[in-house]
Structures are given as C-alpha cells and as structure tokens.
C-alpha positions as CSV (number, residue, x, y, z in Angstrom):
1,M,0.1,0.2,0.0
2,E,1.7,3.3,-1.2
3,C,1.0,6.7,0.3
4,Q,1.2,9.7,-2.0
5,D,1.4,13.5,-1.1
6,A,-1.9,15.2,-1.7
7,G,-0.5,18.5,-0.9
8,E,-0.2,20.6,2.1
9,K,-3.2,21.9,3.9
10,E,-3.4,25.3,5.5
11,N,-2.4,24.4,8.8
12,G,0.8,22.7,7.5
13,D,-0.2,19.3,7.8
14,V,0.4,16.8,5.0
15,E,-2.1,14.3,4.0
16,C,-1.8,11.0,1.6
17,S,-4.5,9.4,-0.2
18,R,-4.8,5.5,-0.2
19,L,-6.9,3.5,-2.8
20,I,-9.3,1.4,-0.4
21,S,-11.4,-0.4,-2.9
22,S,-12.8,-0.2,-6.5
23,T,-15.9,-1.5,-8.0
24,P,-15.4,-2.9,-11.5
25,D,-19.2,-2.3,-12.3
26,S,-19.1,1.4,-11.7
27,Q,-15.3,1.8,-12.1
28,K,-15.7,3.9,-9.1
29,S,-13.1,4.2,-6.4
30,T,-13.5,4.8,-2.8
31,Q,-10.7,6.9,-1.4
32,T,-9.8,7.7,2.1
33,T,-7.1,10.0,3.5
34,S,-4.7,9.2,6.0
35,E,-2.4,11.7,7.6
36,L,1.4,11.6,6.6
37,V,3.4,13.1,9.6
38,D,7.0,13.7,10.3
39,L,8.4,10.9,12.7
40,T,11.9,10.8,14.4
41,I,13.2,7.1,14.6
42,I,15.8,6.5,17.2
43,Y,17.8,3.3,16.6
44,N,21.2,2.8,18.3
45,K,21.4,6.3,19.5
46,I,20.9,7.6,16.0
47,K,18.1,9.6,14.8
48,F,16.3,8.9,11.5
49,E,13.7,11.4,10.1
50,I,10.8,9.8,8.1
51,K,7.2,10.5,6.9
52,F,4.7,7.9,7.7
53,C,0.9,7.4,7.8
54,L,-0.5,7.5,11.2
55,D,-3.4,4.9,10.1
56,E,-0.5,2.2,9.1
57,N,0.0,-0.3,11.9
58,V,3.4,-1.2,13.5
59,G,4.0,-4.0,11.1
60,Q,3.9,-1.8,8.3
61,L,6.2,0.7,9.9
62,K,8.7,-2.1,10.5
63,K,8.7,-3.1,6.8
64,H,9.2,0.7,5.9
65,L,12.2,0.9,8.6
66,Q,13.9,-2.3,7.2
67,N,15.9,-0.5,4.6
68,V,16.2,2.9,6.7
69,I,18.1,1.1,9.7
70,N,19.1,-2.0,7.8
71,V,17.3,-4.3,10.3
72,P,15.1,-7.2,9.1
73,H,11.4,-6.2,10.2
74,S,11.2,-9.4,11.8
75,L,14.0,-8.5,14.2
76,Q,12.6,-5.1,15.2
77,K,11.0,-4.1,18.5
78,V,9.0,-0.9,18.4
79,M,8.6,1.0,21.5
80,I,5.5,3.0,21.9
81,K,4.5,3.1,25.5
82,G,6.2,-0.3,25.8
83,L,6.7,-3.0,23.2
84,A,4.1,-2.2,20.4
85,K,2.1,-5.0,18.8
86,D,2.4,-5.3,14.9
87,E,-1.5,-5.2,14.3
88,R,-1.9,-1.8,16.2
89,S,-2.1,1.6,14.3
90,L,0.1,4.3,15.0
91,R,-2.8,6.7,15.6
92,E,-4.5,4.0,18.0
93,L,-1.3,3.9,20.0
94,G,-1.3,7.9,20.3
95,V,1.5,8.6,17.9
96,V,1.2,12.3,16.7
97,K,3.2,14.6,14.4
98,G,6.9,15.0,15.6
99,A,6.7,12.1,17.8
100,K,9.9,10.0,18.5
101,I,9.8,6.4,18.2
102,M,12.5,4.1,19.8
103,V,13.5,0.9,17.8
104,V,15.7,-1.7,19.0
105,G,16.9,-4.9,17.3
106,S,19.9,-6.6,16.0
107,K,21.1,-6.6,12.2
108,L,20.9,-10.0,10.8
109,E,24.6,-10.4,10.4
110,D,25.2,-10.0,14.0
111,V,22.3,-12.5,14.7
112,I,24.2,-15.1,12.6
113,A,27.4,-14.4,14.0
114,V,26.7,-15.0,17.6
115,S,24.5,-18.0,16.8
116,V,27.0,-20.1,14.9
117,P,28.3,-22.8,17.6
118,D,31.4,-24.4,17.5
119,P,31.4,-27.7,15.7
120,Q,32.5,-29.7,18.9
121,E,30.1,-27.8,21.1
122,A,27.1,-28.7,18.6
123,A,28.0,-32.2,18.8
124,D,28.1,-32.4,22.6
125,D,24.8,-30.6,22.6
126,K,23.3,-33.4,20.2
127,A,24.7,-36.1,22.3
128,S,23.1,-34.5,25.6
129,A,20.1,-34.1,24.1
130,V,19.7,-37.7,23.0
131,A,20.7,-38.8,26.5
132,T,18.2,-36.5,28.2
133,K,14.8,-37.1,27.2
134,E,13.0,-37.0,30.4
135,P,11.0,-33.9,31.2
136,F,13.0,-31.1,33.2
137,C,10.8,-31.5,36.3
138,K,12.0,-35.1,36.7
139,Q,15.7,-34.4,36.2
140,K,17.7,-34.6,39.4
141,I,19.4,-31.3,39.0
142,H,16.0,-29.6,39.0
143,R,14.2,-31.5,41.7
144,K,16.3,-30.2,44.3
145,V,14.8,-27.0,43.7
146,L,11.4,-27.9,42.8
147,D,11.0,-30.3,45.9
148,K,11.1,-27.2,48.0
149,G,7.6,-26.3,46.8
150,V,5.9,-23.1,45.3
151,P,7.4,-19.9,46.7
152,E,5.3,-18.1,49.0
153,D,5.6,-15.1,46.8
154,A,5.2,-16.5,43.6
155,M,3.1,-14.7,41.2
156,P,-0.3,-16.3,40.3
157,G,0.0,-18.7,37.3
158,I,-2.9,-19.3,34.6
159,I,-2.6,-22.2,32.2
160,N,-3.8,-22.0,28.6
161,T,-3.6,-18.2,28.7
162,K,-1.0,-15.8,27.0
163,E,-0.8,-12.4,28.6
164,A,1.6,-9.4,27.7
165,L,4.5,-8.7,30.0
166,P,3.3,-6.6,33.0
167,P,4.9,-2.9,33.3
168,F,6.8,-4.4,36.3
169,P,9.3,-7.1,37.1
170,L,8.3,-10.8,37.1
171,S,9.3,-11.8,40.6
172,G,8.7,-14.7,43.1
173,M,10.9,-17.0,41.0
174,L,14.0,-19.2,42.0
175,N,17.2,-19.9,40.3
176,K,19.2,-23.2,40.3
177,A,20.8,-22.1,43.6
178,G,17.3,-21.8,45.2
179,G,17.7,-18.1,45.5
180,K,15.0,-15.5,44.7
181,V,15.1,-14.2,41.2
182,R,13.4,-11.5,39.3
183,L,13.4,-10.7,35.7
184,T,13.2,-7.2,34.4
185,F,12.5,-6.5,30.7
186,K,14.2,-3.4,29.7
187,L,12.9,-3.4,25.9
188,E,14.0,0.3,25.5
189,L,17.6,-1.0,26.1
190,D,17.2,-4.3,24.5
191,Q,18.4,-5.8,27.8
192,L,17.1,-8.6,30.1
193,W,18.1,-7.7,33.8
194,I,18.3,-10.8,35.9
195,G,18.2,-9.8,39.7
196,T,18.9,-11.7,42.8
197,K,19.6,-10.5,46.3
198,E,23.3,-10.2,45.5
199,R,23.4,-8.7,42.1
200,T,21.8,-7.8,39.1
201,D,23.0,-9.0,35.6
202,K,22.3,-6.8,32.5
203,I,22.1,-9.2,29.7
204,P,22.0,-7.9,26.0
205,M,19.0,-9.6,24.5
206,N,20.8,-10.7,21.3
207,S,23.2,-12.6,23.4
208,I,20.6,-15.1,24.6
209,K,20.6,-17.7,21.8
210,S,17.5,-19.7,22.9
211,I,14.8,-20.2,25.5
212,V,13.4,-23.5,26.4
213,S,10.6,-24.1,28.8
214,E,8.3,-27.0,30.3
215,P,5.3,-26.8,32.6
216,I,6.0,-28.4,36.0
217,Q,4.1,-31.5,36.5
218,D,1.3,-31.1,39.1
219,F,1.8,-27.5,38.9
220,E,1.1,-26.7,35.2
221,E,0.4,-23.2,35.9
222,Y,4.1,-22.7,36.3
223,H,7.3,-23.6,34.1
224,I,10.8,-24.1,34.3
225,M,12.5,-22.0,32.0
226,G,16.2,-22.1,30.7
227,L,17.8,-18.9,29.3
228,Q,20.8,-20.1,26.9
229,L,23.5,-17.2,27.5
230,G,26.2,-19.0,25.4
231,T,26.6,-21.4,22.6
232,T,25.9,-24.7,24.6
233,E,23.2,-26.0,26.8
234,A,25.5,-25.8,29.6
235,S,25.3,-22.0,29.6
236,R,21.6,-22.1,30.5
237,Y,20.5,-20.0,33.3
238,W,17.5,-21.8,35.0
239,V,14.6,-20.1,36.4
240,Y,11.7,-21.9,38.4
241,W,8.0,-21.1,38.9
242,V,7.8,-18.9,35.9
243,P,4.0,-18.2,35.4
244,A,2.7,-20.0,32.5
245,Q,0.6,-17.0,31.1
246,Y,3.9,-15.1,30.4
247,V,6.2,-17.7,28.9
248,E,5.3,-16.8,25.2
249,S,5.7,-13.3,25.8
250,I,9.0,-13.8,27.4
251,K,10.1,-15.6,24.3
252,E,8.7,-12.9,22.0
253,A,10.2,-10.2,24.0
254,V,13.8,-11.5,24.1
255,L,14.0,-13.7,20.9
256,G,11.5,-11.8,18.6
257,T,8.8,-13.6,16.8
258,W,11.2,-14.6,13.9
259,A,12.7,-17.2,16.3
260,L,9.5,-18.7,17.6
C-alpha cells in the first residue's frame, strides 16, 4: 500500500491518499485520506527522520524501516508506550506529528555471527539431547529446587493463557541455587535484567541464543525456563516457577517472533 502526497493543508499538515477499494461495475473508487506526518526514529542512538501514515500499523512501519535502519522487520522491536504489537495502528497508539519512536533490534549479520556454535560444542549438545529425554521436572538437577515447593511470594500462574508482560518485573521465582530471582525486561535498552539478592546482571537480549521451557508436573500453571546465555546448553540460566501465562511473551520479547 503506497501513500502519496496530496498537498499541504493550510495548517501545514500533509495528507496522503490511499486507494481502499474499487468496484469493477461502476469503475468508481472509494478513497480515504490518512495523515502523513514527520516522525523521528531512534535506533542505536542514531536519529532517522521519516514521513509515515498514522493509520498504518506497527508491522507496516517495521517493513518501511527495514531499509532505513538496515534491520530486518522480523528482528525489530518498536517501543511506543512499551513494546508495540504489529497489528496496532500508530494513531491508535497515540502517535502524533513530531513524535519520537525508539526501535531496538539486531542486524541479521550480528545475529548470525553470535548464533553459529563451535562444531564440537554442537556435537556435545546433540549427544546431551539424546541422552536426556525425560522432562525437566523429573531431572535430578531440577528436583532439588522444585522439591521445596511453590515459593510463598510466587506470582499467580494461569494455564492455557497468554498475557503481555506486565509493566513491572516478574518476581517470586527461583534460580538453580534456590535463591530468589526477578526478571526485568528493559525493552528500550534491548536488555534483560536478571536480579538476585546479591546482584543484577544486565544481559543484552541478542546474546540470549534460545529459551526452553516446560510446565512443572502437578503445577502446570508454572514453568521451568532455561535462558541459553552461551553457545551450549551448559550455559543455560535456569528459572523456576515462571507463571505460564507469560512464557510466550518472554520468548517474543527476548528472541523476537522470528525465532519462535
């Protein structure tokens, strides 16, 4: 769908006309106008000035930006009052003329560079996968944490539901050592903050190679989740008692929909 300048109005706004439909019998076209405005895109601390229609959606904006910032649309995350969903229009999200929009994401070559494992490590991973087929919750390394039961401050879990990430950290979970852990999604920085009582690790999202998760038997409203921070499975950071309704949103926020 293309937008063309239809001239400037008296107040200085620019509009673009879009062909919505045509009727072969009458050969008449129905036209609507959609406001074309100046926007500032901020990517990697660099500003890009563009003109775009407010009635287009976020997914269309990503495709437009693909050649502007040299990042595939599937790897982009557009930040408008938090992570913006592809199907929402800019107008619906409250974008106005002169607005600044932050975009985060990794260039394809960077993703490929950090995703190629060492051949020997890949072979070791394959052998490990064959040897370990039992569910996570049955494995001895995880039982020592799970056997302690659901933490008293665990967030409520809901099965068969997908919810967007809340505007506050996910807390009430445990790490492999049995310590309290919270996850903070700093989407504007493209970082995941893993916080414990002792420290907070700020992890670039593009350094997380994969995320695995499985529901916990008899507590299916919670998951075990492994964040792979290196090139092998041995580098997984395990988080226990993750509310099930946030699992898919966590994967989308960290990996992008292209990796799911």
